[in-house]
N, C-alpha and C positions, 0 to 999 in steps of 0.2 A: 266521262263525267257521271256523277251520281248525286242523289240528294238524300237527305234524312227526313224522317217524319218529325213534325213539330210536336213535342210532348209537354214539357214544362220548362220553366225559366232556366233551371240548372242544366238540364239535358241540352236544351237549345244553345246555351252559351258555351258549353264545354265541347260539344261535337259539331264541327263544321265540315261539310263535305270537302274532301280533297285537301284538308288542312290538319296539322298537328297542334294540339294544345298541351300544356304542361300543368300537372298538379303535384301534390305532395302526399305521401303516406304519413299518417299520424301513428305513433309519436314522432314529432320532428326533433329528434335528438340522437346522439351517439350512445348506443348501449351494446357495443360489440362484445364486451366482456361479460355480459349478464343477459339472461333471458327475460328479465323483468326491468322495464325502464323506470326512470325516476319520476317522469311526468313533470319535471321542473320547468317552470315558465311555459307550460303548454298552451295556455290561452294567449299569452303575449306573442308566442310564435305563430299561432294561427292567425291572429290579427295582423301580424307583420306580413305573413304570406298573402293575405287578402290585399293589404295596402300596396304590396310590390307587384301585384297583378297575376299571381298564380290563379288558375281557373278553378281548381277543386282541391278539397282535402278528402282523404280516404281513410276510413276507420275499419277495423276488422272485428269480426264476431268470434270471440274466444271464450266460450262458457267456462272452460276449465284450464288451469295452468298445467300443461303436460310437459314436464322438464325434458323428456326425450325429444320433443319437437323443437325446443330451443328458442321459442319466441312467444311471450305472453301478450303480444300486441299492446294496445294502449291501456289495458287492464280494466278500464271503465266499461260499463254496459254501453253498447253502441248507441241505442236509441235514447237513453237518458243523457248521454254525453252530447249527442247531436242536438237534442232539445236545448241543452245549455249553450252550445256553440251557435245555435240559430239566433239566440238573443244577443250574442257577442259580435255577430257579423251581419253584413247586409247584402253582399253580392256573391261571395265565393260559393260554389256548389258544394253541397254536403253529401259525400258519397260513402257508401258502405261496401267494402270488398272483402268478404261477402257474408251475408246472413246464411248460416247453415240451416236450410229450411227443415230438414227432418228433425232437428233438435228443438223446434219451437212449434206450438200450435199456430196455424196460419191466421187465426182470427186476431191473435196478439200482434203478429207481424203486420197484418193489414191495417190494424188500428194505429199502431205505433208509427208506421210509415206515413200514413195519411196525416197523422197529427204533426209530424215533423214537416211534411210538405206544406201544410197549412201555416204552421208557425213561422216558417222560413220564407213564405211567399213563393212557393214553388221551386225550391232549390234542391230537393232531395233526388238523389240517384241511387236506386236500390240494387246493389249487386247481390246475387243469390248463388248458392252452391249446395252440393250434396254433403259436404263435410269430408275432411280427410284425416281427422285425428281419431283413430279407432277407439282410444280409451274413453272418449266422451260418450260413446253409445251405451256400453254397459252401465256407466255411471248414471244414465238416465233411463235405464231399462228399455232401450230401443234397439231393435235388431239392425246391426250394421249392414247385413246383406240386403235388407229391404230399402236402403236409403234412396235408390233410384226411383222406386215406385212412390215412396213418401215424398220425394222432391216434386214429382209430377202432380201429385194430388194437392200438395201445398201451393204450388204455382197456380193451379186452376182455381183454388179457393181464394187466393189473393186477387186474382184477376176478376172473379165474380163478385168479390166484396165491393167493387166499385159500382156495381149495379144497385138499383133501389130494390130492397126486399128480394135478395137473390135466391135462386133455387139451385141446389147442387147436392149430389150424393157422393160421399167418399167412404172408403173402407176404414181409414185410420183416424179421421178427424171429425166425424159426425156428418149429419145431413142438414142442409139449409132448405127449408120447405116454403120459403116465400112469406113466412109469418113474422120474421124478425129482420131487422136491418142492422147494418154495421156502419157506424159513424165514427169520425167524419169521413167524407169522401175526399179524394185528391183535389188539388186546385184545378186540374184539367181533366181530360177524359180517362186518364189512367196514371198509375205510378210507373215510371220507367224502370224496367227490370232487366238487368244485364247478367247473363249467365257466366260463371267462372269455369274455365276448363271445359270439360264435357259434362260434368256433374252426373255421370252414369247414364247419359242420354246420347243419342246419335247426333251428329252435326246437323242432319236434316231436321230433327225435332227442335233443336236449339235455334236454328236459322228461321224456322217457321214461327216459333212462339216468343222468343226473347227479343228485347229491344236493343241488344248489343252483345258483344262477346269480349270477355276479359280472358286473355290467354297469357301464358308464361313467356319470359324472354327466351328466345331461340336464335340459332344461327339465322341471319337475315334471309338467306335463300330458302330455308325451311319456312320461315315466317311468311315470306312472300307467297309461297305455295298455299299455306293455310288460309291467308287472307283472300286469295283468288278463289279458292274452293268455297269459302264462306259466302262471298259475294255472288258467286255463280249460282249457288243453291237459293239464295234469297231472291235473285232475279227471276226464278222460275215461278214464284207465287206472290211477289210483291212489286208494286210500282215505285218503291223507294228502297234504298239500301239501309244498312244498319252499321253503326260504328264498331271499330275494332280498337281495343286498348290493351296495354300491358304495363306491368311495373318495371322499374329499373333501379337497381341499387347503384349508387355512385359514391365515390370518394373523390371530391373535386380537389385536384392538386393546385397548389399555389402558382405553379408554372403553367401558363396557358398552353405551352407547346409540349407538355408532358404527354408522351405516347401512352395509349391505353394498356393497362395491365389487368388481367381478369381477377375479379373477386366474386363472391357468391352472387349469382344472378345479376352481374353487372361488371363495372370497371372502376379502377382507380385511373383518373383521366384528367387531362387538361381541358380548359374551356374550348380551345380551338378544335380539338378532336371530338369533343362532345357535340359541338354544333354540327360537324360533318356527319357524325353518326346519327343524330336526330334528323337531319335532313334526309339521310338515306331511309330511315324508318318512315318518314313522311312520304317519300317517293314510292315505297312499296305498299302504302295504304294504311299505315297506323294512324289513328285519329287522336289518340291521347296517350301520354306517358305519365304514370304516377311515380315520381321520384322518391326513393327511400334513402334516407341519410343515416341509417343505423350504423354504417361502417365509416362514416365521414370523419376524417382526422382533424379538420380545422373547426374553428368556432362556428356554431350553427348560424347565428345571425349574420356573420360575415359571409358565410357560404350562400345564404339566401339572397343577400344583396348582390353578390357577384353573379349568381344565376340570373337575377332580375336585370342586371346591367348587360350581360353578355349573351344570354340565351333567349329570354322572353321577347325582346323586341323583334327577333328574327321570325318568331312563330306566332305571336299574338298581335292582332291588329290593335291600334290605338294604345300601344304600350310604349312609353318613352324609354330612353336609354337608361335613365336613372330615376326611379320613383321615390327614392329615399327622402326627398324634400317634402313629400306629402305625408310622411309618417308622423 
């Protein structure tokens, strides 16, 4: 058994020790044939996701559309969009997966993150990464090879911004000398920051500093090994554990007994087998799954309602078999 640190409302609601919760990647739509989504009915679908009982939505930070990468994300600026969604929702956690720290000055990240956290009454979960789209770096006159060091400096800057009149020296982002403050502060003692992948750091550094780990879908045996390694390192320096989460692309088949067929980073799968797979992920220590419906063949609203009826009650406490009557 392990426990998690209590940080803010969003983090505490999404991450429960020894349990799996389910969220959604935005945009909540099928755009398999195009790298740029339509964003049609985007607010309606986020509200539906909240009403149905999904625990979180996750936005990506994509400063530039890089066609060779094949996915422009939700196209909207993540912090501006989260501010808008904060006003349209009341309970669902607002996640970013993830801000590419080297591509932003950390004072803007710190201020934007704390603003969203305040406006949403503590629902922000800040995913962070070093960035993996090479073309974005020369476009911003930033050295791609330095992104690991830039990531660490930005991380410490954001952490220190929570203090009153912080003092900090950095090579790339300037110095804080205790004469100016950064407002607002987070709703609680810090903004929860979850690292994506390794972000050019050692697992030891990430386990010591981050508040959770976002990793990519892997064979469950390999994933189980990674999670065990992660928690073992954390136990050396902390009296609490930290959550592990991953994305999962699914194409939910109309036949609940449809056996899984591989797609990009996920499966075309029936609900029966999806439940079994998610239960296995929970057993090996995964704490949250961010479902991506980009390749989903059926109507999005229908798929969300089927997931809410067949999947959520198994993994979420206080979730009824069908929440559609409350929408």
